FIMARMI-774067 format. One record per residue: y, z, x of N, C-alpha, C in turn. Coordinates in steps of 0.001 Angstrom, whole numbers, padded with zeros to 6 digits, always signed. Example, Ala and Ser with C-alpha at 12.3 -4.5 7.8 and 13.67 -1.06 7.14 Angstrom:
% residues 2
-005690+007800+013190-004500+007800+012300-003300+007800+013200 -002250+007080+012850-001060+007140+013670+000030+007870+012900 
% end
This chain:
% residues 372
+013603+012997+015881+013933+012469+014555+012668+012115+013773 +011659+011640+014467+010418+011259+013799+009338+012264+014151 +009483+013481+013631+008538+014531+013998+007211+014370+013262 +007261+013855+012051+006044+013667+011259+005596+012208+011307 +004332+012020+011507+003744+010678+011544+002702+010555+010433 +002427+009337+010061+001320+009035+009162+000244+008282+009936 -000917+008122+009300-002024+007357+009885-002547+006377+008847 -002675+005119+009251-003365+004130+008422-004641+003700+009148 -005751+003644+008419-007028+003198+008988-007591+002097+008094 -007930+000974+008719-008455-000171+007967-009974-000184+008030 -010584-000122+006858-012042-000213+006712-012335-001551+006043 -012800-002564+006761-012823-003931+006231-014014-004290+005354 -014982-003406+005209-016247-003794+004577-016132-003861+003058 -016702-004921+002506-016733-005145+001060-018105-005673+000678 -018597-005245-000464-019862-005786-000949-019727-007261-001321 -018496-007647-001706-018223-009045-002038-016732-009279-001898 -016361-010425-001339-014942-010765-001243-014449-011257-002601 -013310-010719-003033-012703-011179-004279-012117-012579-004073 -011995-013325-005148-011585-014729-005044-010147-014899-004563 -009327-013840-004691-007918-013924-004315-007614-013247-002986 -008605-012627-002370-008359-011720-001245-007889-012462+000004 -006760-011985+000562-006254-012521+001807-006246-011506+002924 -006912-010366+002702-006958-009302+003705-008111-009524+004686 -008061-008810+005786-009160-008820+006743-010329-008041+006135 -011412-008746+005853-012558-008075+005235-013851-008712+005722 -014951-008015+005465-016244-008408+006011-017336-007967+005040 -018301-008848+004762-019402-008498+003863-020694-008201+004616 -020648-008272+005946-021824-008014+006779-021855-006538+007170 -022646-005761+006445-022685-004319+006679-023540-003947+007897 -024174-004922+008537-024963-004609+009732-024086-004157+010894 -022775-004434+010802-021876-004053+011890-021092-002773+011609 -021459-002045+010555-020714-000829+010197-020716+000182+011335 -021881+000476+011898-021965+001483+012965-021136+001075+014177 -021248-000197+014556-020479-000690+015699-018984-000614+015420 -018607-000889+014179-017183-000846+013832-016640+000580+013953 -017377+001537+013433-016901+002915+013508-016892+003416+014953 -017861+002986+015751-017832+003349+017176-016552+002841+017837 -016178+001590+017546-014956+001031+018122-013723+001744+017565 -013768+002059+016287-012676+002783+015659-012447+004126+016346 -013541+004844+016624-013409+006149+017288-012903+005979+018716 -013331+004911+019374-012844+004636+020727-011339+004360+020706 -010899+003611+019703-009467+003316+019576-008675+004585+019289 -009180+005429+018403-008500+006691+018099-008388+007556+019348 -009484+007657+020095-009455+008440+021332-008409+007904+022305 -008261+006592+022344-007327+005969+023291-005866+006216+022905 -005557+006161+021620-004150+006150+021212-003698+007389+020437 -004572+008343+020192-004175+009540+019460-003147+010337+020246 -002266+011008+019517-001262+011878+020135-001231+013196+019355 -001899+014223+019863-001974+015494+019133-000651+016231+019039 +000380+015763+019748+001689+016416+019666+002466+016000+018424 +001991+014964+017716+002680+014457+016528+001992+014992+015270 +002645+015884+014531+002045+016360+013274+001850+015205+012291 +000711+015199+011631+000387+014127+010696+000765+014551+009283 +001546+013694+008635+002103+013953+007307+001194+013400+006200 +000734+012155+006384-000170+011536+005408-001213+010693+006141 -002340+010474+005466-003392+009582+005956-003758+008643+004822 -003975+007360+005154-004349+006376+004140-005470+005514+004683 -006592+005458+003967-007710+004583+004312-007714+003411+003347 -007463+002196+003894-007422+001000+003074-008434-000022+003538 -008440-001164+002855-009453-002147+003224-009167-003519+002684 -010280-004301+002516-011643-003806+002454-011881-002808+001335 -012992-002166+001428-013392-001146+000459-013908+000082+001193 -013030+001039+001515-013495+002236+002232-014631+002971+001526 -014638+002920+000198-015675+003655-000534-017048+003016-000411 -017144+001835+000193-018429+001131+000257-019268+001511+001474 -018696+002225+002439-019441+002533+003664-020216+003839+003494 -021269+004058+004304-022072+005273+004176-021248+006539+004362 -021627+007577+003646-020852+008827+003703-020889+009458+005094 -021959+009259+005861-021994+009869+007194-020930+009250+008098 -020597+007982+007858-019513+007349+008623-018173+007970+008248 -017971+008220+006965-016727+008832+006525-016611+010268+007052 -017702+011022+007001-017691+012377+007552-017296+012360+009028 -017878+011429+009774-017595+011340+011208-016145+010933+011452 -015611+010043+010614-014225+009605+010770-013260+010763+010542 -013452+011510+009478-012556+012637+009212-012662+013699+010312 -013880+013920+010808-014054+014876+011914-013300+014399+013154 -013348+013095+013429-012634+012537+014574-011126+012749+014428 -010595+012500+013236-009160+012692+013012-008761+014151+013221 -009583+015063+012702-009258+016483+012865-009306+016911+014327 -010178+016282+015108-010319+016669+016512-009237+016076+017408 -008595+015003+016974-007662+014287+017853-006206+014358+017406 -005952+014861+016183-004583+014944+015690-004283+016338+015153 -002995+016658+015081-002539+017892+014447-002432+017631+012946 -003402+018135+012197-003448+017904+010752-002936+019112+009970 -002299+020053+010641-001899+021305+009990-000813+021105+008934 -000064+020007+009019+001015+019769+008064+000697+018623+007098 -000568+018243+007039-000984+017135+006186-000685+017436+004718 -000033+016491+004041+000319+016679+002638-000458+015762+001695 -000888+014638+002192-001564+013685+001300-002565+012866+002088 -003751+012691+001522-004765+011834+002136-005359+010956+001029 -005143+009656+001169-005545+008689+000149-006697+007834+000659 -007642+007549-000211-008715+006601+000094-008786+005574-001030 -008791+004293-000649-008974+003236-001634-010442+003157-002044 -010663+003004-003337-012026+002949-003872-012152+001786-004849 -013330+001204-004895-013673+000290-005976-014622+001004-006924 -014509+000744-008210-015308+001486-009188-016803+001467-008922 -017339+000303-008505-018795+000193-008348-019325+000992-007171 -018460+001379-006218-018925+002132-005046-018450+003587-005033 -017712+003991-006066-017221+005373-006127-018301+006273-006729 -019391+006421-005992-020537+007207-006450-020248+008695-006315 -021070+009504-006945-020914+010954-006833-021034+011421-005388 -022031+010954-004597-022094+011389-003190-020855+010992-002394 -020319+009813-002647-019109+009383-001939-017934+010273-002306 -017767+010560-003588-016658+011411-004025-016811+012834-003489 -018036+013333-003442-018273+014660-002848-017871+014672-001382 -018188+013611-000663-017822+013484+000752-016311+013530+000914 -015594+012777+000094-014135+012740+000190-013525+014100-000147 -014059+014740-001160-013527+016040-001568-013701+017087-000467 -014873+017136+000151-015098+018155+001179-014291+017884+002456 -013820+016659+002595-013021+016324+003776-011519+016380+003518 -011124+016865+002353-009712+017105+002097-008950+015951+001495 -009635+014894+001081-008948+013795+000413-008412+014301-000926 -007133+014054-001194-006535+014559-002430-005896+013470-003282 -006132+012222-002920-005591+011115-003728-006536+009923-003605 -006860+009317-004750-007719+008134-004771-006942+006978-005380 -007121+005791-004804-006483+004588-005326-007570+003594-005713 -007695+003350-007010-008745+002477-007527-008216+001060-007741 -009014+000085-007351-008707-001306-007645-009211-001660-009028 -008354-001547-010032-008722-001919-011400-008438-003405-011626 -007209-003826-011364-006709-005204-011453-006507-005686-012888 -007481-005447-013763-007361-005849-015164-008399-005066-015961 -008118-004859-017257-009124-004223-018118-009950-005273-018847 -009648-006543-018606-010346-007629-019289-011514-008115-018433 -012708-007961-018944-013899-008266-018142-013972-009740-017741 -013499-010641-018602-013515-012063-018247-012610-012320-017042 -011474-011636-016994-010564-011770-015849-011214-011218-014591 -011867-010085-014708-012530-009476-013554-013598-010406-012987 -014338-011058-013855-015349-012016-013382-014683-013186-012660 -013574-013674-013220-012856-014781-012592-012360-014402-011192 -012002-013141-011018-011502-012660-009727-012624-012377-008736 -013842-012404-009204-014967-012088-008336-015190-010607-008159 -014655-009800-009074-014847-008356-008988-016265-007997-009410 -016788-006930-008820-018149-006499-009130-018203-005516-010290 -017057-004965-010678-017064-003947-011721-016586-004506-013052 -016941-003804-014106-016393-004047-015438-015374-002942-015733 -014663-003106-016833-013724-002037-017208-014478-000737-017485 -015641-000830-018093-016443+000375-018364-016824+001066-017059 -017131+000290-016029-017439+000879-014711-016236+001649-014172 -015048+001097-014362-013832+001766-013897-013646+003105-014604 -013795+003110-015924-013638+004353-016688-014646+005397-016221 -015889+004970-015981-016923+005895-015514-016557+006468-014146 -015987+005635-013262-015599+006094-011929-014457+007106-012017 -013493+006846-012875-012385+007788-013075-012910+009113-013625 -013824+009038-014575-014413+010262-015143-015143+011066-014061 -015881+010378-013191-016568+011084-012106-015562+011754-011171 -014512+011034-010847-013509+011584-009943-012828+012808-010557 -012492+012733-011826-011862+013874-012491-012812+015071-012537 -014085+014810-012848-015071+015890-012904-015272+016530-011539 -015064+015756-010473-015220+016254-009108-014015+017072-008666 -012909+016992-009412-011721+017775-009087-010538+016973-008582 -010648+015640-008527-009509+014812-008119-008532+014691-009295 -007275+015016-009046-006296+014946-010132-005101+014058-009807 -005178+013326-008686-004099+012403-008328-004728+011029-008122 -004717+010231-009194-005427+008954-009205-004464+007809-009473 -004612+006742-008690-003846+005522-008890-004786+004405-009331 -004235+003478-010101-004932+002229-010419-004004+001060-010113 -004547+000048-009448-003806-001189-009174-004038-002187-010297 -002967-002825-010745-003047-003940-011686-002407-005158-011037 -002879-006349-011403-002314-007583-010861-001645-008367-011971 -000356-008586-011818+000429-009380-012753+000240-010861-012437 -000190-011622-013431-000345-013059-013249-001782-013517-013141 -002730-012585-013134-004133-012971-013017-004774-013168-014389 -004262-012448-015414-004758-012644-016778-004256-013982-017313 -004895-014490-018344-004566-015809-018858-003245-015854-019625 -002821-014698-020159-001578-014696-020931-000962-013297-020923 +000250-013214-021455+000993-011951-021457+000286-010890-022294 -000312-011304-023394-000986-010336-024269-002116-009615-023530 -002902-010371-022765-003992-009746-022019-003451-008811-020939 -002406-009238-020245-001834-008388-019203-001279-007098-019791 -000553-007190-020888+000019-005986-021485-001058-005063-022033 -002175-005640-022442-003313-004800-022850-003788-003974-021659 -003833-004590-020464-004221-003850-019262-003252-002712-018979 -001959-002998-019083-000947-001970-018817-001057-000841-019828 -001104-001191-021097-001172-000182-022151-002428+000673-022013 -003553+000017-021750-004812+000758-021614-004759+001708-020428 -004181+001268-019314-004093+002115-018118-003277+003367-018381 -002230+003252-019214-001396+004431-019486-002134+005478-020308 -003192+005083-020984-003971+006029-021789-005050+006741-020984 -005222+006351-019717-006239+006951-018860-005650+008130-018080 -006507+009012-017544-006017+010173-016784-005555+009778-015383 -004530+008929-015315-003962+008470-014056-002597+009109-013853 -002209+009272-012586-000884+009810-012276+000014+008761-011642 -000553+007597-011324+000189+006561-010608-000410+005210-010973 +000448+004215-011188-000002+002864-011475+000824+001892-010632 +000137+000983-009939+000809-000050-009155+000614-001392-009855 +001677-002175-009917+001624-003498-010548+002102-004517-009524 +001156-005274-008981+001475-006260-007956+001393-007664-008534 +002341-008497-008170+002309-009892-008604+001222-010641-007833 +000508-011510-008533-000534-012321-007910+000052-013176-006788 -000611-013160-005651-000257-014035-004541-001451-014923-004234 -001182-016184-003974-002240-017124-003611-002249-017303-002107 -003398-017034-001496-003548-017153-000049-004393-018388+000251 -003835-019265+001059-004519-020509+001397-005893-020213+002004 -006896-020939+001566-008249-020738+002069-009109-019873+001182 -008505-019183+000188-009293-018353-000718-009834-019197-001872 -010939-018768-002490-011479-019526-003631-010483-019701-004767 -009684-018647-005040-008728-018754-006136-007633-019780-005817 -007228-019846-004560-006237-020841-004152-006760-022254-004434 -008008-022475-004073-008609-023798-004317-008768-024059-005810 -009174-023002-006534-009389-023148-007975-008094-023524-008696 -006981-022946-008254-005690-023179-008904-004870-024252-008194 -005476-024870-007194-004807-025932-006436-003484-025450-005847 -003470-024203-005435-002318-023652-004743-001108-023390-005610 -001266-023420-006926-000137-023239-007836-000382-022047-008748 +000567-021126-008792+000432-019976-009675+000371-020446-011127 -000467-019810-011952-000654-020296-013323+000528-020025-014243 +001410-019074-013884+002541-018726-014734+003843-019010-014002 +004875-019348-014754+006181-019619-014154+006839-018313-013719 +007869-018424-012880+008615-017240-012449+009237-016529-013640 +009754-017282-014596+010368-016676-015775+009337-015912-016605 +008145-016506-016771+007083-015815-017508+006677-014525-016794 +006547-014606-015474+006178-013420-014688+007251-012342-014827 +008517-012743-014782+009611-011781-014897+009599-011106-016266 +009370-011893-017322+009325-011317-018668+008171-010327-018796 +007014-010679-018257+005862-009790-018323+006106-008518-017524 +006748-008668-016382+007073-007492-015574+008010-006564-016343 +009040-007124-016981+009970-006305-017760+009235-005535-018853 +008324-006203-019523+007564-005541-020586+006694-004429-020015 +006104-004675-018847+005275-003646-018216+006106-002436-017835 +007299-002665-017281+008185-001556-016911+008496-000701-018139 +008784-001351-019266+009125-000624-020485+007941+000191-021002 +006750-000421-021006+005557+000299-021474+005259+001497-020579 +005316+001288-019284+005023+002373-018346+006035+003498-018489 +007312+003161-018605+008344+004191-018754+008132+005006-020027 +007753+004330-021098+007529+005019-022376+006379+006004-022301 +005484+005808-021327+004331+006699-021172+004467+007624-019961 +005680+007781-019468+005924+008769-018423+005707+008296-017003 +005557+006969-016802+005398+006408-015451+006724+005772-015030 +007484+006491-014236+008801+006011-013821+008675+005103-012610 +009408+004010-012623+009413+003117-011467+010189+003777-010325 +009559+003897-009161+010272+004422-008005+010336+003405-006871 +009595+002319-007010+009640+001183-006091+009293-000047-006923 +009635-001215-006458+009510-002410-007292+008155-002512-007980 +007081-002216-007260+005728-002405-007805+005006-001109-008119 +005693+000035-008015+004990+001311-008110+005647+002254-009111 +004784+002886-009920+005209+003715-011034+004411+005026-010991 +005092+006129-011203+004394+007414-011061+004899+008427-012075 +004016+009329-012447+004442+010500-013198+005253+011405-012272 +005985+012330-012841+006881+013184-012073+006143+013883-010934 +006659+013730-009709+006078+014393-008539+004843+013732-007976 +004445+012566-008508+003215+011924-008067+003452+010597-007331 +004644+010394-006812+004889+009219-005978+003982+009264-004756 +003570+008100-004285+002699+008034-003106+003511+008378-001858 +003231+009517-001260+003995+009965-000097+003778+009062+001106 +002587+008522+001227+002303+007649+002362+003155+006380+002290 +003187+005748+001141+003984+004535+001019+005474+004821+001115 +005922+005945+000595+007323+006327+000759+007673+006481+002233 +006732+006975+003009+006934+007118+004447+007193+005754+005086 +006446+004731+004654+006703+003362+005131+008105+002913+004742 +008421+003042+003450+009663+002489+002915+010896+003215+003447 +010707+004427+003958+011819+005173+004538+011850+005052+006062 +011180+004005+006559+011191+003673+007989+010600+004806+008839 +009550+005460+008294+008837+006478+009064+007950+005838+010114 +007297+006685+010896+006435+006200+011976+004973+006469+011617 +004083+005612+012112+002688+005753+011722+001773+005126+012766 +000672+005825+013006-000421+005289+013804-001248+004357+012922 -001945+003421+013544-002793+002510+012775-004011+002144+013604 -005170+002147+012951-006427+001886+013641-007293+000948+012801 -008014+000056+013488-008923-000855+012815-008427-002285+012852 -009297-003194+012493-008956-004623+012491-007771-004885+011577 -006799-005631+012047-005592-006060+011323-004613-004932+011043 -004914-003711+011457-004036-002576+011169-002714-002723+011923 -001618-002404+011242-000286-002488+011846+000321-001095+011924 +000868-000736+013096+001445+000579+013306+002861+000511+013838 +003518+001677+013847+004893+001796+014333+005006+003166+015003 +004911+003180+016316+004895+004430+017086+006093+004436+018023 +006958+005447+017884+008186+005452+018661+009037+004257+018277 +009366+003423+019243+010123+002196+018965+009250+000953+019062 +007930+001130+019083+007001+000010+019264+006251-000277+017968 +006383-001511+017514+005614-001965+016359+004486-002862+016861 +003273-002684+016327+002127-003457+016804+001211-003826+015657 +000417-004854+015875-000599-005275+014923-001883-005573+015683 -002985-004999+015228-004277-005263+015857-004794-006657+015494 -005746-007131+016290-006375-008425+016009-006931-008430+014588 -006859-009594+013954-007197-009721+012536-008700-009729+012279 -009421-010505+013042-010829-010769+012769-011706-009582+013175 -012643-009227+012322-013521-008087+012599-014381-008343+013829 -014886-009557+013991-015694-009875+015171-014873-009715+016454 -013617-010135+016414-012747-009963+017579-012523-008484+017866 -012332-007715+016809-012119-006276+016967-013321-005621+017654 -014513-006043+017268-015725-005479+017869-015924-005960+019309 -015495-007160+019599-015750-007782+020892-014768-007346+021980 -013525-007190+021629-012490-006951+022633-012535-005526+023162 -012172-005297+024445-012020-003930+024943-010875-003251+024223 -010918-001940+024155-009976-001208+023316-008530-001440+023725 -008282-001689+025015-006905-001899+025444-006403-003319+025169 -007262-004170+024571-006871-005534+024234-006826-005764+022720 -006932-004709+021942-007014-004865+020494-005689-005277+019871 -004603-004902+020502-003300-005165+019911-002883-006616+020154 -002964-007412+019086-002654-008830+019201-001159-009058+019341 -000366-008186+018744+001082-008281+018813+001652-006889+019055 +002655-006819+019906+003309-005544+020191+004710-005826+020687 +005699-005146+020120+007079-005381+020554+007918-004134+020346 +008898-003963+021210+009861-002881+021081+010919-003298+020062 +011171-002458+019075+012119-002763+018014+013448-002095+018357 +014487-002887+018516+015799-002345+018881+016368-001501+017738 +017389-000707+018050+018008+000137+017026+018610-000716+015912 +019207-001848+016274+019774-002737+015268+018693-003312+014371 +017575-003714+014962+016456-004234+014168+015886-003159+013258 +015834-001918+013756+015340-000820+012938+016253-000581+011741 +017563-000699+011952+018508-000522+010850+018313-001597+009797 +018083-002847+010237+017815-003929+009286+016553-003649+008480 +015508-003196+009176+014251-002881+008491+014437-001722+007519 +015228-000735+007938+015497+000418+007076+016125-000028+005764 +017105-000937+005860+017748-001452+004652+016779-002287+003823 +016005-003139+004491+015076-004022+003800+014028-003224+003022 +013548-002144+003615+012529-001324+002975+013145-000360+001962 +014229+000307+002361+014817+001336+001511+015374+000797+000215 +015880-000429+000224+016454-001001-000994+015382-001482-001966 +014119-001429-001574+013027-001665-002521+012852-000473-003458 +013349+000665-003047+013176+001889-003819+014209+001981-004935 +013780+002515-006074+014707+002729-007186+015876+003600-006747 +015574+004635-005975+016614+005547-005508+017484+004923-004430 +016921+003980-003686+017641+003371-002585+017472+004161-001303 +018449+004037-000401+018353+004753+000876+019539+005691+001054 +019292+006754+001795+020292+007803+002011+021364+007321+002984 +022619+007381+002560+023726+006969+003420+023900+007922+004594 +023712+009214+004349+023880+010182+005438+022776+010044+006468 +021541+009807+006014+020437+009628+006950+020598+008334+007745 +021099+007295+007080+021324+006033+007778+022342+006217+008902 +023442+006881+008597+024481+007103+009619+023960+007966+010757 +023133+008958+010429+022571+009838+011452+021632+009073+012371 +020816+008202+011805+019835+007444+012598+020486+006367+013462 +021459+005651+012871+021922+004426+013514+023368+004476+013994 +024021+005631+013817+025331+005849+014420+026487+005149+013752 +026257+004544+012584+027324+003872+011851+027118+004062+010353 +028239+004055+009629+028177+004051+008180+027533+002751+007700 +026739+002835+006647+026027+001675+006107+026980+000518+005820 +028117+000825+005204+029049-000223+004810+029872-000744+005982 +029799-000070+007115+030391-000589+008342+029373-001418+009113 +028132-000924+009129+027071-001609+009872+026832-003004+009312 +026797-003134+007981+026516-004423+007352+027817-005024+006821 +028231-006120+007397+029520-006731+007068+029625-007136+005603 +028499-007523+005004+028520-008035+003637+028287-006952+002584 +028058-005708+003012+027656-004661+002072+028743-004365+001047 +029997-004280+001492+031064-003941+000550+031273-005062-000472 +031183-006325-000019+031297-007442-000953+030189-007395-001995 +028971-007120-001560+027843-007034-002488+028025-005889-003477 +028615-004789-003003+028891-003674-003929+029934-004102-004962 +030998-004760-004531+032040-005204-005455+031499-006186-006479 +030515-006987-006083+029919-007966-006989+028835-007373-007884 +028529-006102-007686+027549-005431-008534+026116-005549-008084 +025893-006072-006862+024528-006203-006357+024062-004969-005591 +024995-004134-005205+024698-002826-004633+025501-001788-005400 +024946-000576-005485+025652+000514-006152+025451+001790-005338 +026393+002696-005435+026313+003977-004740+026223+005085-005777 +025218+005934-005603+025026+007079-006492+024869+008310-005623 +025940+009077-005466+025904+010235-004572+025714+009788-003137 +024623+010257-002523+024354+009934-001118+023531+008660-000961 +023209+007992-002066+022276+006866-001990+022942+005545-002371 +022623+004519-001604+022982+003150-001962+021717+002469-002458 +021836+001738-003563+020642+001136-004149+020996-000171-004830 +019972-000940-005147+020112-002164-005934+019939-001790-007401 +020919-002106-008261+020759-001792-009683+019482-002411-010251 +018902-001723-011217+017615-002155-011765+017653-003579-012288 +018772-003989-012892+018827-005334-013459+019029-006417-012407 +019121-005992-011131+019278-006958-010032+018031-007028-009150 +016976-006293-009535+015765-006289-008709+015172-007688-008541 +015344-008551-009549+014746-009878-009467+015356-010731-008359 +016583-010392-007977+017239-011175-006915+017328-010350-005631 +016416-009384-005478+016441-008528-004293+016377-009350-003007 +015498-010344-002964+015381-011141-001737+016698-011827-001384 +017391-012337-002388+018687-012971-002136+019714-011948-001664 +019675-010753-002244+020601-009692-001830+020365-009326-000374 +019096-009174-000015+018772-008822+001371+019154-009942+002331 +018961-011187+001890+019351-012312+002736+020854-012285+003033 +021653-011977+002006+023101-011873+002210+023451-010653+003049 +022839-009536+002748+023171-008290+003433+022856-008373+004919 +021666-008886+005233+021203-008934+006616+021601-010224+007311 +022264-011123+006544+022705-012408+007061+021542-013172+007728 +020463-013256+006903+019288-013983+007368+019458-015465+007095 +018836-016285+007901+018895-017733+007698+018023-018127+006522 
% end
């Protein structure tokens, strides 16, 4: 059933930690070589060449910040240890200040066909507040370099709630739609305890939930008017340019994962590697997995619903029945009630949450899955 797998690789190195960052990251580049050595050791230990690879995603951190010889060696390792003959998409996260011509040339020659840029905002004052190293002009220059190099599938991330007001945020959205992008992600600001921004804001988001919801609605309308259709709560794409790697996650696909804090799902086993980069370097390769558990079929069905209902299209009823041996509306006791109340809808083979109910998705899932 899970013939195609994806690969996620975490590259934690950053020239500077952003003020809001809650990810596993590291600014000490003296450990880059040691990190890649451990990464290759982990790949050698857990690779399975019998599983065709569908997508690859390099996240971070800032993958574009490491030396190109490390990236060349990483791609060579993947080609030597996995079946890449059916690969459809390979994404690398980039920051504008590190997306140099040599780096982009390296990615192009290694078959990378999708770049995801951390833009966050087009307002330079906001970028400074976030601790970003780039300006909006730097971002435009990086996009121009990527286009000139032959990359035609580009994403930009925006953060809702980081700008001082709705006008500034909508300027970011509007400006992004005028750029040669095929995909735009809009993520709501999250405050992570221990980060500079958390301390700066005293742990309280600067905008109310209602303000955030109104701004999100306006962003959805602007993006739709410019040909970016919402296909997941936070993700918008031009026709045919949805992120295949993320869709693989949301459709309960299977994926290998390598690197500090990387989380994978292989067969029926879900695992997460140790978070801290120093721990990742220190531990023997067979001790890297800080958490590992077998996920039962019932738990997988719950996850399938939780992930699939994030999608505009929803999840396939026929695929659900094939995977889990029961009709969706039989498996979940509350599903029919939620449909009658208008919180779920059926369109052909798909069950989905109506667009005007996305704001209460968490409540819908709580009822559907009967979570405490």
